LODO-925600 format. One record per atom (N, C-alpha, C): chain; x negated, y, z; atom name; residue number from 1. Coordinates in pm, whole numbers. Example, Ala and Ser with C-alpha at 12.3 -4.5 7.8 and 13.67 -1.06 7.14 Angstrom:
BEGIN
node cadena A&xx -1319&yy -569&zz 780&atomo N&num 1
node cadena A&xx -1230&yy -450&zz 780&atomo CA&num 1
node cadena A&xx -1320&yy -330&zz 780&atomo C&num 1
node cadena A&xx -1285&yy -225&zz 708&atomo N&num 2
node cadena A&xx -1367&yy -106&zz 714&atomo CA&num 2
node cadena A&xx -1290&yy 3&zz 787&atomo C&num 2
! end
This chain:
BEGIN
node cadena A&xx -2519&yy -4539&zz 1430&atomo N&num 1
node cadena A&xx -2444&yy -4585&zz 1309&atomo CA&num 1
node cadena A&xx -2264&yy -4592&zz 1358&atomo C&num 1
node cadena A&xx -2160&yy -4540&zz 1244&atomo N&num 2
node cadena A&xx -2069&yy -4599&zz 1315&atomo CA&num 2
node cadena A&xx -2046&yy -4684&zz 1266&atomo C&num 2
node cadena A&xx -1953&yy -4763&zz 1367&atomo N&num 3
node cadena A&xx -1859&yy -4847&zz 1331&atomo CA&num 3
node cadena A&xx -1738&yy -4919&zz 1177&atomo C&num 3
node cadena A&xx -1715&yy -4974&zz 1123&atomo N&num 4
node cadena A&xx -1589&yy -4943&zz 997&atomo CA&num 4
node cadena A&xx -1491&yy -4959&zz 1103&atomo C&num 4
node cadena A&xx -1334&yy -4893&zz 1022&atomo N&num 5
node cadena A&xx -1236&yy -4874&zz 1071&atomo CA&num 5
node cadena A&xx -1191&yy -5003&zz 1095&atomo C&num 5
node cadena A&xx -1119&yy -5024&zz 1213&atomo N&num 6
node cadena A&xx -1088&yy -5177&zz 1254&atomo CA&num 6
node cadena A&xx -921&yy -5139&zz 1224&atomo C&num 6
node cadena A&xx -784&yy -5174&zz 1154&atomo N&num 7
node cadena A&xx -849&yy -5233&zz 1068&atomo CA&num 7
node cadena A&xx -915&yy -5142&zz 960&atomo C&num 7
node cadena A&xx -997&yy -5188&zz 822&atomo N&num 8
node cadena A&xx -991&yy -5122&zz 689&atomo CA&num 8
node cadena A&xx -901&yy -5016&zz 671&atomo C&num 8
node cadena A&xx -949&yy -4896&zz 594&atomo N&num 9
node cadena A&xx -891&yy -4804&zz 568&atomo CA&num 9
node cadena A&xx -921&yy -4824&zz 411&atomo C&num 9
node cadena A&xx -802&yy -4855&zz 350&atomo N&num 10
node cadena A&xx -812&yy -4860&zz 207&atomo CA&num 10
node cadena A&xx -676&yy -4860&zz 94&atomo C&num 10
node cadena A&xx -655&yy -4842&zz -4&atomo N&num 11
node cadena A&xx -540&yy -4872&zz -75&atomo CA&num 11
node cadena A&xx -608&yy -4959&zz -233&atomo C&num 11
node cadena A&xx -516&yy -4970&zz -314&atomo N&num 12
node cadena A&xx -570&yy -5009&zz -444&atomo CA&num 12
node cadena A&xx -703&yy -4964&zz -542&atomo C&num 12
node cadena A&xx -731&yy -4843&zz -492&atomo N&num 13
node cadena A&xx -801&yy -4745&zz -565&atomo CA&num 13
node cadena A&xx -961&yy -4693&zz -514&atomo C&num 13
node cadena A&xx -919&yy -4673&zz -336&atomo N&num 14
node cadena A&xx -1013&yy -4609&zz -278&atomo CA&num 14
node cadena A&xx -1013&yy -4703&zz -137&atomo C&num 14
node cadena A&xx -1125&yy -4681&zz -122&atomo N&num 15
node cadena A&xx -1169&yy -4747&zz 41&atomo CA&num 15
node cadena A&xx -1252&yy -4653&zz 105&atomo C&num 15
node cadena A&xx -1242&yy -4617&zz 209&atomo N&num 16
node cadena A&xx -1324&yy -4548&zz 292&atomo CA&num 16
node cadena A&xx -1403&yy -4632&zz 422&atomo C&num 16
node cadena A&xx -1531&yy -4587&zz 392&atomo N&num 17
node cadena A&xx -1611&yy -4684&zz 471&atomo CA&num 17
node cadena A&xx -1742&yy -4590&zz 585&atomo C&num 17
node cadena A&xx -1798&yy -4669&zz 630&atomo N&num 18
node cadena A&xx -1934&yy -4517&zz 725&atomo CA&num 18
node cadena A&xx -2005&yy -4510&zz 631&atomo C&num 18
node cadena A&xx -2075&yy -4423&zz 636&atomo N&num 19
node cadena A&xx -2186&yy -4320&zz 577&atomo CA&num 19
node cadena A&xx -2317&yy -4423&zz 634&atomo C&num 19
node cadena A&xx -2400&yy -4460&zz 508&atomo N&num 20
node cadena A&xx -2541&yy -4524&zz 540&atomo CA&num 20
node cadena A&xx -2642&yy -4471&zz 477&atomo C&num 20
node cadena A&xx -2786&yy -4469&zz 545&atomo N&num 21
node cadena A&xx -2876&yy -4433&zz 459&atomo CA&num 21
node cadena A&xx -2889&yy -4440&zz 335&atomo C&num 21
node cadena A&xx -2820&yy -4562&zz 283&atomo N&num 22
node cadena A&xx -2820&yy -4573&zz 156&atomo CA&num 22
node cadena A&xx -2728&yy -4478&zz 58&atomo C&num 22
node cadena A&xx -2688&yy -4345&zz 116&atomo N&num 23
node cadena A&xx -2583&yy -4289&zz 60&atomo CA&num 23
node cadena A&xx -2679&yy -4115&zz 85&atomo C&num 23
node cadena A&xx -2750&yy -4111&zz 113&atomo N&num 24
node cadena A&xx -2857&yy -3978&zz 119&atomo CA&num 24
node cadena A&xx -2866&yy -3938&zz -35&atomo C&num 24
node cadena A&xx -2934&yy -3992&zz -163&atomo N&num 25
node cadena A&xx -2954&yy -3915&zz -252&atomo CA&num 25
node cadena A&xx -2801&yy -3887&zz -320&atomo C&num 25
node cadena A&xx -2675&yy -4001&zz -275&atomo N&num 26
node cadena A&xx -2597&yy -3917&zz -348&atomo CA&num 26
node cadena A&xx -2516&yy -3792&zz -291&atomo C&num 26
node cadena A&xx -2527&yy -3787&zz -173&atomo N&num 27
node cadena A&xx -2478&yy -3693&zz -54&atomo CA&num 27
node cadena A&xx -2556&yy -3545&zz -88&atomo C&num 27
node cadena A&xx -2690&yy -3579&zz -137&atomo N&num 28
node cadena A&xx -2789&yy -3466&zz -211&atomo CA&num 28
node cadena A&xx -2679&yy -3419&zz -346&atomo C&num 28
node cadena A&xx -2685&yy -3515&zz -423&atomo N&num 29
node cadena A&xx -2628&yy -3487&zz -559&atomo CA&num 29
node cadena A&xx -2478&yy -3403&zz -515&atomo C&num 29
node cadena A&xx -2392&yy -3472&zz -458&atomo N&num 30
node cadena A&xx -2249&yy -3413&zz -422&atomo CA&num 30
node cadena A&xx -2245&yy -3286&zz -350&atomo C&num 30
node cadena A&xx -2338&yy -3294&zz -261&atomo N&num 31
node cadena A&xx -2330&yy -3138&zz -191&atomo CA&num 31
node cadena A&xx -2415&yy -3024&zz -238&atomo C&num 31
node cadena A&xx -2463&yy -3073&zz -352&atomo N&num 32
node cadena A&xx -2547&yy -2954&zz -414&atomo CA&num 32
node cadena A&xx -2454&yy -2925&zz -570&atomo C&num 32
node cadena A&xx -2321&yy -2970&zz -573&atomo N&num 33
node cadena A&xx -2241&yy -2892&zz -678&atomo CA&num 33
node cadena A&xx -2170&yy -2781&zz -603&atomo C&num 33
node cadena A&xx -2186&yy -2675&zz -707&atomo N&num 34
node cadena A&xx -2098&yy -2571&zz -693&atomo CA&num 34
node cadena A&xx -1978&yy -2576&zz -607&atomo C&num 34
node cadena A&xx -1890&yy -2652&zz -664&atomo N&num 35
node cadena A&xx -1769&yy -2655&zz -614&atomo CA&num 35
node cadena A&xx -1720&yy -2697&zz -487&atomo C&num 35
node cadena A&xx -1836&yy -2817&zz -431&atomo N&num 36
node cadena A&xx -1829&yy -2874&zz -309&atomo CA&num 36
node cadena A&xx -1879&yy -2730&zz -232&atomo C&num 36
node cadena A&xx -1944&yy -2685&zz -236&atomo N&num 37
node cadena A&xx -2031&yy -2552&zz -163&atomo CA&num 37
node cadena A&xx -1943&yy -2475&zz -151&atomo C&num 37
node cadena A&xx -1893&yy -2419&zz -261&atomo N&num 38
node cadena A&xx -1778&yy -2288&zz -253&atomo CA&num 38
node cadena A&xx -1640&yy -2335&zz -153&atomo C&num 38
node cadena A&xx -1628&yy -2435&zz -130&atomo N&num 39
node cadena A&xx -1504&yy -2457&zz -46&atomo CA&num 39
node cadena A&xx -1534&yy -2519&zz 81&atomo C&num 39
node cadena A&xx -1665&yy -2559&zz 88&atomo N&num 40
node cadena A&xx -1743&yy -2611&zz 252&atomo CA&num 40
node cadena A&xx -1888&yy -2510&zz 262&atomo C&num 40
node cadena A&xx -1859&yy -2400&zz 344&atomo N&num 41
node cadena A&xx -1961&yy -2287&zz 321&atomo CA&num 41
node cadena A&xx -2020&yy -2308&zz 443&atomo C&num 41
node cadena A&xx -2035&yy -2403&zz 543&atomo N&num 42
node cadena A&xx -2133&yy -2472&zz 616&atomo CA&num 42
node cadena A&xx -2217&yy -2532&zz 548&atomo C&num 42
node cadena A&xx -2208&yy -2585&zz 392&atomo N&num 43
node cadena A&xx -2331&yy -2689&zz 401&atomo CA&num 43
node cadena A&xx -2453&yy -2606&zz 362&atomo C&num 43
node cadena A&xx -2544&yy -2667&zz 414&atomo N&num 44
node cadena A&xx -2713&yy -2573&zz 377&atomo CA&num 44
node cadena A&xx -2687&yy -2579&zz 208&atomo C&num 44
node cadena A&xx -2793&yy -2452&zz 183&atomo N&num 45
node cadena A&xx -2797&yy -2402&zz 27&atomo CA&num 45
node cadena A&xx -2932&yy -2391&zz 6&atomo C&num 45
node cadena A&xx -3047&yy -2506&zz -91&atomo N&num 46
node cadena A&xx -2981&yy -2597&zz -95&atomo CA&num 46
node cadena A&xx -2948&yy -2713&zz -27&atomo C&num 46
node cadena A&xx -2848&yy -2872&zz 2&atomo N&num 47
node cadena A&xx -2880&yy -2923&zz 69&atomo CA&num 47
node cadena A&xx -2970&yy -3046&zz 35&atomo C&num 47
node cadena A&xx -3070&yy -3101&zz 148&atomo N&num 48
node cadena A&xx -3169&yy -3186&zz 76&atomo CA&num 48
node cadena A&xx -3147&yy -3285&zz 179&atomo C&num 48
node cadena A&xx -3227&yy -3375&zz 140&atomo N&num 49
node cadena A&xx -3254&yy -3538&zz 180&atomo CA&num 49
node cadena A&xx -3198&yy -3528&zz 317&atomo C&num 49
node cadena A&xx -3326&yy -3408&zz 394&atomo N&num 50
node cadena A&xx -3339&yy -3425&zz 541&atomo CA&num 50
node cadena A&xx -3202&yy -3357&zz 590&atomo C&num 50
node cadena A&xx -3098&yy -3260&zz 513&atomo N&num 51
node cadena A&xx -2957&yy -3260&zz 601&atomo CA&num 51
node cadena A&xx -2892&yy -3368&zz 584&atomo C&num 51
node cadena A&xx -2924&yy -3447&zz 412&atomo N&num 52
node cadena A&xx -2815&yy -3571&zz 436&atomo CA&num 52
node cadena A&xx -2840&yy -3706&zz 551&atomo C&num 52
node cadena A&xx -3000&yy -3693&zz 558&atomo N&num 53
node cadena A&xx -3016&yy -3786&zz 701&atomo CA&num 53
node cadena A&xx -2921&yy -3761&zz 814&atomo C&num 53
node cadena A&xx -2950&yy -3626&zz 861&atomo N&num 54
node cadena A&xx -2927&yy -3572&zz 983&atomo CA&num 54
node cadena A&xx -2751&yy -3591&zz 977&atomo C&num 54
node cadena A&xx -2674&yy -3562&zz 831&atomo N&num 55
node cadena A&xx -2540&yy -3628&zz 841&atomo CA&num 55
node cadena A&xx -2545&yy -3767&zz 890&atomo C&num 55
node cadena A&xx -2581&yy -3813&zz 798&atomo N&num 56
node cadena A&xx -2518&yy -3949&zz 808&atomo CA&num 56
node cadena A&xx -2626&yy -4007&zz 976&atomo C&num 56
node cadena A&xx -2686&yy -3936&zz 1050&atomo N&num 57
node cadena A&xx -2697&yy -4034&zz 1178&atomo CA&num 57
node cadena A&xx -2627&yy -3969&zz 1283&atomo C&num 57
node cadena A&xx -2538&yy -3807&zz 1230&atomo N&num 58
node cadena A&xx -2412&yy -3780&zz 1340&atomo CA&num 58
node cadena A&xx -2283&yy -3787&zz 1267&atomo C&num 58
node cadena A&xx -2289&yy -3910&zz 1152&atomo N&num 59
node cadena A&xx -2124&yy -3893&zz 1103&atomo CA&num 59
node cadena A&xx -2001&yy -3966&zz 1255&atomo C&num 59
node cadena A&xx -2048&yy -3990&zz 1315&atomo N&num 60
node cadena A&xx -1922&yy -4039&zz 1417&atomo CA&num 60
node cadena A&xx -1983&yy -3975&zz 1553&atomo C&num 60
node cadena A&xx -1936&yy -3852&zz 1622&atomo N&num 61
node cadena A&xx -1951&yy -3778&zz 1763&atomo CA&num 61
node cadena A&xx -1851&yy -3797&zz 1841&atomo C&num 61
node cadena A&xx -1854&yy -3760&zz 1965&atomo N&num 62
node cadena A&xx -1710&yy -3765&zz 2040&atomo CA&num 62
node cadena A&xx -1577&yy -3626&zz 1963&atomo C&num 62
node cadena A&xx -1476&yy -3742&zz 1963&atomo N&num 63
node cadena A&xx -1385&yy -3646&zz 1865&atomo CA&num 63
node cadena A&xx -1407&yy -3597&zz 1736&atomo C&num 63
node cadena A&xx -1499&yy -3689&zz 1652&atomo N&num 64
node cadena A&xx -1480&yy -3672&zz 1522&atomo CA&num 64
node cadena A&xx -1540&yy -3818&zz 1443&atomo C&num 64
node cadena A&xx -1474&yy -3809&zz 1296&atomo N&num 65
node cadena A&xx -1500&yy -3893&zz 1236&atomo CA&num 65
node cadena A&xx -1533&yy -3864&zz 1067&atomo C&num 65
node cadena A&xx -1627&yy -3908&zz 1042&atomo N&num 66
node cadena A&xx -1643&yy -3875&zz 873&atomo CA&num 66
node cadena A&xx -1705&yy -4004&zz 827&atomo C&num 66
node cadena A&xx -1624&yy -4025&zz 678&atomo N&num 67
node cadena A&xx -1607&yy -4182&zz 597&atomo CA&num 67
node cadena A&xx -1648&yy -4129&zz 507&atomo C&num 67
node cadena A&xx -1720&yy -4213&zz 395&atomo N&num 68
node cadena A&xx -1769&yy -4206&zz 260&atomo CA&num 68
node cadena A&xx -1623&yy -4239&zz 223&atomo C&num 68
node cadena A&xx -1595&yy -4234&zz 104&atomo N&num 69
node cadena A&xx -1467&yy -4205&zz 2&atomo CA&num 69
node cadena A&xx -1540&yy -4333&zz -135&atomo C&num 69
node cadena A&xx -1488&yy -4463&zz -135&atomo N&num 70
node cadena A&xx -1564&yy -4465&zz -246&atomo CA&num 70
node cadena A&xx -1427&yy -4578&zz -325&atomo C&num 70
node cadena A&xx -1500&yy -4601&zz -466&atomo N&num 71
node cadena A&xx -1423&yy -4696&zz -535&atomo CA&num 71
node cadena A&xx -1415&yy -4800&zz -555&atomo C&num 71
node cadena A&xx -1287&yy -4876&zz -467&atomo N&num 72
node cadena A&xx -1251&yy -4987&zz -417&atomo CA&num 72
node cadena A&xx -1311&yy -5099&zz -487&atomo C&num 72
node cadena A&xx -1306&yy -5087&zz -656&atomo N&num 73
node cadena A&xx -1338&yy -5175&zz -710&atomo CA&num 73
node cadena A&xx -1548&yy -5175&zz -722&atomo C&num 73
node cadena A&xx -1599&yy -5046&zz -722&atomo N&num 74
node cadena A&xx -1716&yy -5039&zz -770&atomo CA&num 74
node cadena A&xx -1825&yy -5029&zz -665&atomo C&num 74
node cadena A&xx -1744&yy -4965&zz -553&atomo N&num 75
node cadena A&xx -1812&yy -4918&zz -446&atomo CA&num 75
node cadena A&xx -1894&yy -4770&zz -488&atomo C&num 75
node cadena A&xx -1866&yy -4718&zz -577&atomo N&num 76
node cadena A&xx -1910&yy -4597&zz -623&atomo CA&num 76
node cadena A&xx -1872&yy -4495&zz -524&atomo C&num 76
node cadena A&xx -1979&yy -4420&zz -470&atomo N&num 77
node cadena A&xx -1930&yy -4228&zz -423&atomo CA&num 77
node cadena A&xx -1836&yy -4205&zz -490&atomo C&num 77
node cadena A&xx -1718&yy -4134&zz -426&atomo N&num 78
node cadena A&xx -1606&yy -4017&zz -495&atomo CA&num 78
node cadena A&xx -1619&yy -3941&zz -419&atomo C&num 78
node cadena A&xx -1683&yy -3926&zz -289&atomo N&num 79
node cadena A&xx -1679&yy -3794&zz -208&atomo CA&num 79
node cadena A&xx -1643&yy -3837&zz -58&atomo C&num 79
node cadena A&xx -1620&yy -3744&zz 34&atomo N&num 80
node cadena A&xx -1594&yy -3761&zz 184&atomo CA&num 80
node cadena A&xx -1468&yy -3719&zz 261&atomo C&num 80
node cadena A&xx -1437&yy -3821&zz 339&atomo N&num 81
node cadena A&xx -1313&yy -3713&zz 438&atomo CA&num 81
node cadena A&xx -1343&yy -3744&zz 606&atomo C&num 81
node cadena A&xx -1322&yy -3618&zz 665&atomo N&num 82
node cadena A&xx -1329&yy -3656&zz 793&atomo CA&num 82
node cadena A&xx -1242&yy -3543&zz 879&atomo C&num 82
node cadena A&xx -1222&yy -3606&zz 989&atomo N&num 83
node cadena A&xx -1151&yy -3542&zz 1103&atomo CA&num 83
node cadena A&xx -1189&yy -3513&zz 1242&atomo C&num 83
node cadena A&xx -1158&yy -3464&zz 1301&atomo N&num 84
node cadena A&xx -1221&yy -3435&zz 1402&atomo CA&num 84
node cadena A&xx -1114&yy -3291&zz 1488&atomo C&num 84
node cadena A&xx -1116&yy -3367&zz 1598&atomo N&num 85
node cadena A&xx -1088&yy -3236&zz 1751&atomo CA&num 85
node cadena A&xx -1163&yy -3112&zz 1751&atomo C&num 85
node cadena A&xx -1110&yy -2993&zz 1783&atomo N&num 86
node cadena A&xx -1211&yy -2903&zz 1781&atomo CA&num 86
node cadena A&xx -1236&yy -2874&zz 1933&atomo C&num 86
node cadena A&xx -1406&yy -2880&zz 1980&atomo N&num 87
node cadena A&xx -1417&yy -2938&zz 2088&atomo CA&num 87
node cadena A&xx -1387&yy -2755&zz 2200&atomo C&num 87
node cadena A&xx -1320&yy -2623&zz 2131&atomo N&num 88
node cadena A&xx -1274&yy -2514&zz 2184&atomo CA&num 88
node cadena A&xx -1151&yy -2577&zz 2243&atomo C&num 88
node cadena A&xx -1084&yy -2648&zz 2162&atomo N&num 89
node cadena A&xx -890&yy -2677&zz 2185&atomo CA&num 89
node cadena A&xx -889&yy -2791&zz 2168&atomo C&num 89
node cadena A&xx -875&yy -2897&zz 2257&atomo N&num 90
node cadena A&xx -814&yy -3069&zz 2219&atomo CA&num 90
node cadena A&xx -702&yy -3060&zz 2178&atomo C&num 90
node cadena A&xx -649&yy -2962&zz 2197&atomo N&num 91
node cadena A&xx -498&yy -3008&zz 2077&atomo CA&num 91
node cadena A&xx -497&yy -2936&zz 1938&atomo C&num 91
node cadena A&xx -649&yy -2941&zz 1897&atomo N&num 92
node cadena A&xx -645&yy -2861&zz 1726&atomo CA&num 92
node cadena A&xx -739&yy -3005&zz 1666&atomo C&num 92
node cadena A&xx -688&yy -3023&zz 1573&atomo N&num 93
node cadena A&xx -803&yy -3051&zz 1493&atomo CA&num 93
node cadena A&xx -800&yy -3042&zz 1320&atomo C&num 93
node cadena A&xx -895&yy -3074&zz 1251&atomo N&num 94
node cadena A&xx -913&yy -3037&zz 1132&atomo CA&num 94
node cadena A&xx -964&yy -3137&zz 1053&atomo C&num 94
node cadena A&xx -922&yy -3176&zz 938&atomo N&num 95
node cadena A&xx -920&yy -3269&zz 844&atomo CA&num 95
node cadena A&xx -978&yy -3219&zz 718&atomo C&num 95
node cadena A&xx -1076&yy -3273&zz 662&atomo N&num 96
node cadena A&xx -1131&yy -3196&zz 547&atomo CA&num 96
node cadena A&xx -1167&yy -3291&zz 478&atomo C&num 96
node cadena A&xx -1204&yy -3267&zz 334&atomo N&num 97
node cadena A&xx -1273&yy -3387&zz 245&atomo CA&num 97
node cadena A&xx -1312&yy -3270&zz 120&atomo C&num 97
node cadena A&xx -1372&yy -3360&zz 17&atomo N&num 98
node cadena A&xx -1427&yy -3318&zz -97&atomo CA&num 98
node cadena A&xx -1441&yy -3443&zz -178&atomo C&num 98
node cadena A&xx -1434&yy -3429&zz -303&atomo N&num 99
node cadena A&xx -1471&yy -3528&zz -420&atomo CA&num 99
node cadena A&xx -1599&yy -3472&zz -499&atomo C&num 99
node cadena A&xx -1695&yy -3624&zz -555&atomo N&num 100
node cadena A&xx -1799&yy -3605&zz -669&atomo CA&num 100
node cadena A&xx -1692&yy -3543&zz -729&atomo C&num 100
node cadena A&xx -1818&yy -3476&zz -838&atomo N&num 101
node cadena A&xx -1743&yy -3413&zz -951&atomo CA&num 101
node cadena A&xx -1714&yy -3510&zz -1013&atomo C&num 101
node cadena A&xx -1759&yy -3596&zz -1072&atomo N&num 102
node cadena A&xx -1670&yy -3727&zz -1158&atomo CA&num 102
node cadena A&xx -1583&yy -3764&zz -1160&atomo C&num 102
node cadena A&xx -1539&yy -3745&zz -973&atomo N&num 103
node cadena A&xx -1397&yy -3822&zz -936&atomo CA&num 103
node cadena A&xx -1302&yy -3716&zz -921&atomo C&num 103
node cadena A&xx -1312&yy -3590&zz -959&atomo N&num 104
node cadena A&xx -1229&yy -3506&zz -984&atomo CA&num 104
node cadena A&xx -1123&yy -3504&zz -1114&atomo C&num 104
node cadena A&xx -1034&yy -3493&zz -1150&atomo N&num 105
node cadena A&xx -904&yy -3483&zz -1229&atomo CA&num 105
node cadena A&xx -906&yy -3631&zz -1309&atomo C&num 105
node cadena A&xx -954&yy -3728&zz -1240&atomo N&num 106
node cadena A&xx -908&yy -3858&zz -1294&atomo CA&num 106
node cadena A&xx -821&yy -3976&zz -1234&atomo C&num 106
node cadena A&xx -732&yy -3893&zz -1125&atomo N&num 107
node cadena A&xx -660&yy -3988&zz -1054&atomo CA&num 107
node cadena A&xx -685&yy -3979&zz -901&atomo C&num 107
node cadena A&xx -832&yy -3998&zz -879&atomo N&num 108
node cadena A&xx -849&yy -4050&zz -758&atomo CA&num 108
node cadena A&xx -795&yy -3942&zz -675&atomo C&num 108
node cadena A&xx -730&yy -3995&zz -605&atomo N&num 109
node cadena A&xx -651&yy -3940&zz -470&atomo CA&num 109
node cadena A&xx -704&yy -3866&zz -351&atomo C&num 109
node cadena A&xx -667&yy -3753&zz -287&atomo N&num 110
node cadena A&xx -749&yy -3778&zz -157&atomo CA&num 110
node cadena A&xx -726&yy -3873&zz -69&atomo C&num 110
node cadena A&xx -825&yy -3869&zz 6&atomo N&num 111
node cadena A&xx -808&yy -3988&zz 115&atomo CA&num 111
node cadena A&xx -701&yy -4019&zz 173&atomo C&num 111
node cadena A&xx -631&yy -4141&zz 238&atomo N&num 112
node cadena A&xx -499&yy -4160&zz 245&atomo CA&num 112
node cadena A&xx -499&yy -4075&zz 416&atomo C&num 112
node cadena A&xx -419&yy -4000&zz 401&atomo N&num 113
node cadena A&xx -386&yy -3881&zz 575&atomo CA&num 113
node cadena A&xx -255&yy -3976&zz 612&atomo C&num 113
node cadena A&xx -290&yy -4033&zz 779&atomo N&num 114
node cadena A&xx -156&yy -4065&zz 830&atomo CA&num 114
node cadena A&xx -180&yy -4215&zz 887&atomo C&num 114
node cadena A&xx -158&yy -4260&zz 928&atomo N&num 115
node cadena A&xx -142&yy -4414&zz 1011&atomo CA&num 115
node cadena A&xx -301&yy -4455&zz 1018&atomo C&num 115
node cadena A&xx -387&yy -4366&zz 1031&atomo N&num 116
node cadena A&xx -515&yy -4379&zz 1032&atomo CA&num 116
node cadena A&xx -550&yy -4532&zz 1107&atomo C&num 116
node cadena A&xx -714&yy -4538&zz 1149&atomo N&num 117
node cadena A&xx -687&yy -4622&zz 1296&atomo CA&num 117
node cadena A&xx -698&yy -4604&zz 1403&atomo C&num 117
node cadena A&xx -589&yy -4707&zz 1455&atomo N&num 118
node cadena A&xx -578&yy -4617&zz 1597&atomo CA&num 118
node cadena A&xx -679&yy -4636&zz 1689&atomo C&num 118
node cadena A&xx -695&yy -4482&zz 1753&atomo N&num 119
node cadena A&xx -835&yy -4494&zz 1861&atomo CA&num 119
node cadena A&xx -901&yy -4461&zz 1837&atomo C&num 119
node cadena A&xx -963&yy -4371&zz 1695&atomo N&num 120
node cadena A&xx -1049&yy -4367&zz 1603&atomo CA&num 120
node cadena A&xx -1122&yy -4242&zz 1661&atomo C&num 120
node cadena A&xx -1025&yy -4140&zz 1774&atomo N&num 121
node cadena A&xx -1058&yy -4029&zz 1789&atomo CA&num 121
node cadena A&xx -1039&yy -4027&zz 1959&atomo C&num 121
node cadena A&xx -945&yy -4119&zz 1986&atomo N&num 122
node cadena A&xx -986&yy -4178&zz 2104&atomo CA&num 122
node cadena A&xx -834&yy -4063&zz 2176&atomo C&num 122
node cadena A&xx -813&yy -4097&zz 2291&atomo N&num 123
node cadena A&xx -674&yy -4069&zz 2367&atomo CA&num 123
node cadena A&xx -687&yy -3864&zz 2361&atomo C&num 123
node cadena A&xx -567&yy -3809&zz 2296&atomo N&num 124
node cadena A&xx -567&yy -3689&zz 2255&atomo CA&num 124
node cadena A&xx -403&yy -3612&zz 2300&atomo C&num 124
node cadena A&xx -402&yy -3505&zz 2332&atomo N&num 125
node cadena A&xx -308&yy -3474&zz 2336&atomo CA&num 125
node cadena A&xx -246&yy -3367&zz 2232&atomo C&num 125
node cadena A&xx -315&yy -3403&zz 2087&atomo N&num 126
node cadena A&xx -290&yy -3293&zz 2013&atomo CA&num 126
node cadena A&xx -169&yy -3257&zz 1953&atomo C&num 126
node cadena A&xx -151&yy -3100&zz 1957&atomo N&num 127
node cadena A&xx -37&yy -3057&zz 1909&atomo CA&num 127
node cadena A&xx -4&yy -3093&zz 1723&atomo C&num 127
node cadena A&xx 91&yy -3037&zz 1659&atomo N&num 128
node cadena A&xx 59&yy -2992&zz 1519&atomo CA&num 128
node cadena A&xx -16&yy -2917&zz 1422&atomo C&num 128
node cadena A&xx -123&yy -2983&zz 1432&atomo N&num 129
node cadena A&xx -236&yy -2901&zz 1320&atomo CA&num 129
node cadena A&xx -202&yy -2774&zz 1248&atomo C&num 129
node cadena A&xx -280&yy -2680&zz 1285&atomo N&num 130
node cadena A&xx -243&yy -2523&zz 1132&atomo CA&num 130
node cadena A&xx -284&yy -2609&zz 1003&atomo C&num 130
node cadena A&xx -226&yy -2604&zz 917&atomo N&num 131
node cadena A&xx -227&yy -2588&zz 763&atomo CA&num 131
node cadena A&xx -331&yy -2484&zz 690&atomo C&num 131
node cadena A&xx -423&yy -2539&zz 670&atomo N&num 132
node cadena A&xx -490&yy -2426&zz 589&atomo CA&num 132
node cadena A&xx -596&yy -2487&zz 463&atomo C&num 132
node cadena A&xx -610&yy -2414&zz 361&atomo N&num 133
node cadena A&xx -692&yy -2475&zz 288&atomo CA&num 133
node cadena A&xx -709&yy -2375&zz 187&atomo C&num 133
node cadena A&xx -815&yy -2378&zz 150&atomo N&num 134
node cadena A&xx -903&yy -2291&zz 64&atomo CA&num 134
node cadena A&xx -934&yy -2329&zz -60&atomo C&num 134
node cadena A&xx -850&yy -2255&zz -157&atomo N&num 135
node cadena A&xx -854&yy -2298&zz -295&atomo CA&num 135
node cadena A&xx -949&yy -2192&zz -378&atomo C&num 135
! end
């Protein structure tokens, strides 16, 4: 299991935290949402509890960090955010996120970008990541 970012990553509305086994049911629900699957085609269909447990087990690997986006006041799962260095090009990274259906359109911001916990991805010589959006 990955350690929480230090210092914690949060603002007035959201907090980012490591995934835990208690997130499995919510992961299954959210990852079976048609819009999440539409924009993240690598998610298995259907997304099962086994898939969710495997994701939680690998949420931090070398060059990758995946965190749950939660409502800071209630702790409810709002979505996910991940950042990773591409294994075939250490100078390239990818940032992705998804929001739970009920978190969309209510002002829940995308997770904070930039200013992350120092050293979370280790030492890199990353150049400016290419911009890509699927809408």
